[in-house]
N, C-alpha and C positions, 0 to 999 in steps of 0.2 A: 326806507322801508318800501321790502320789496313783495307786494303780493305774489304768494308759494303757486296760487292757480294759474297766474298772468307766465312766470316760469317755467313753467309747464308746456305749455301754451307755446310761448318761443322757443323753447327746446324740441317741440312739435312741428313747428313752421319752419325750425332747421332742417330737420330729418326730412320734412315734405319735401323741399328743396331741392336736397341731396340726392334721393330718386327723383326728382325731378330733370335734372339735368344728369341725370346714369340715363333717361328715357326709361324708366321705369314708372310709367307714365298709370299705371292703376294701383300702385302701391302709393304714390304720389295722392293721387285722387283720395284715396280712403284719408290719406293722413290729414291733408285740410281740409276735410270735412267736418275732424275731429278739431281741427285749429280753429272754422268757421265756428264753432259751437262753443268757443272758450269766450271768460269773461272781456277781452281787449277787440274793441271795434276796430282800431287801427290792423290789427293783426287779421281779425279776422276782413276786413277790408283788400287786405294783399293777397291774402288765403284765396279770397272767391277769384279774384285775376287769374291766379295760377289754376287755379280747379277749373275756370273755362278754358283753358290751354290745353291742360288734361284733355278735356272734355272731344275738344278738336282733335286731337291726335289721335286720340284710342277710335274715334270714330271715323276717322278715313277708313276709306274701300280700300281693303287687301288687293292685291294683287292678282288681275286676273288670271282665271285658270286655263292653262292652256293645253289642248288635248290632243286637235288633229290639224294636220298639215297649212287646212282653211285659217285654224288659231296663228295660228305661228306665222302665217302669210302677211294676217291681217293687221300684229300685231307688231312685225316685223314692218311694213308700210307706215303704220302709228309712230313707231321710232325715228325711222327715217323722215317721216315730217315734222318731230321736233329735232331733228338734227343729230342724235342721238347713236351715230355711226355704229359702233361697238354693240349696240342691245340689238338696232337693227340684220345687223350682218349674222349674230347668233341667233334671232331668232327664224330670217330666211334661210339659213343652213341649214338648221331643224328642219322647216317646212319640206326646203329639198330632200333632205335625207329620207323622208316620210314620205314624200311623192315626187320621186327624180323627173315625172315627166309630165309634171305638172308647168307645164309653157309659160305662165303668168308668174310663179315663183320664179324662175331665171330670169325674165323679162327684167322682176324687181329688183335682182344681183346686181343684173347687168347696168340698170338704173345707180342703183349704189353706188357701183365700182366707179360708175365715168363722175358721179358726186365726192367720189373720196379721192379723185385723179389717178385710177387702177386703171390705166387704157388697155395697156395686154386683156387685165380680164373683166373686163366690160368688152372687149369685139368678141372675146371666145363664148361670153354669156349670151351677149346678144344674137351671134350665130347659131349659138344651139336653142334661143328662146323663137327665131322665125324657122328654124329646122325644124322643130316640131309645132308652131305656128305661121303657118307663112304669112297672115294676116297683120303680126307683131312689127314688118317690114313698117307697115304705113301709120302701124301708132307709134314707134320708135319716129320717125320722119318731122312729126311735131310736139313729143315731149321732148318740153326744155330740159327734161333732167337730162337728157344726151347732146346740149351745147356744148360740151367742154368736146367732143368730137365730133363738133361740123367742119371744121378744118382737115381732120384727117381723111387721107383716100381712099384707105380701106373701109371707115362707113360708109362716104360716098358708093362706091360697088356695091356694098354689102344694100344699102338702103336700096339705089337704083342699078337695079343689074342690067335693066332693058338700056340703059346709057353707057355701058360698058364691052356690048356686045357688037357697037359699031365700029 
């Protein structure tokens, strides 16, 4: 003897779970709310757990709105800090296109190149960052992001030009 109301509630629950698995959280949430109102307490309890998960996923903040070169720069540095190299490169390259004379963007690209083992590109970008702002030479001397280049004589010549003049 099955209760037709419980059968409908079960069918609705299955539908809600399908939406959930398809990451259609708003539709899943609406269906789960109707399941909770049904006669089966067990189904209502299960639906409540999934409803919380839907609400969490729906409340996540949207991707940042990046408009300026600085926005892309800061986003790129954040992605570097998370080890998301491809995202970092995309953001920093966009920042560089928007503001090609921003030494700090070129410096960040040099650091990223170094962290990803791209020695030649790291040297070129660092050279450009120093040309744009000579103080970058002193920053790079103590920047751990450039530790990969410490043994490269070109790096030493670039950062300590006064030593190579003798």
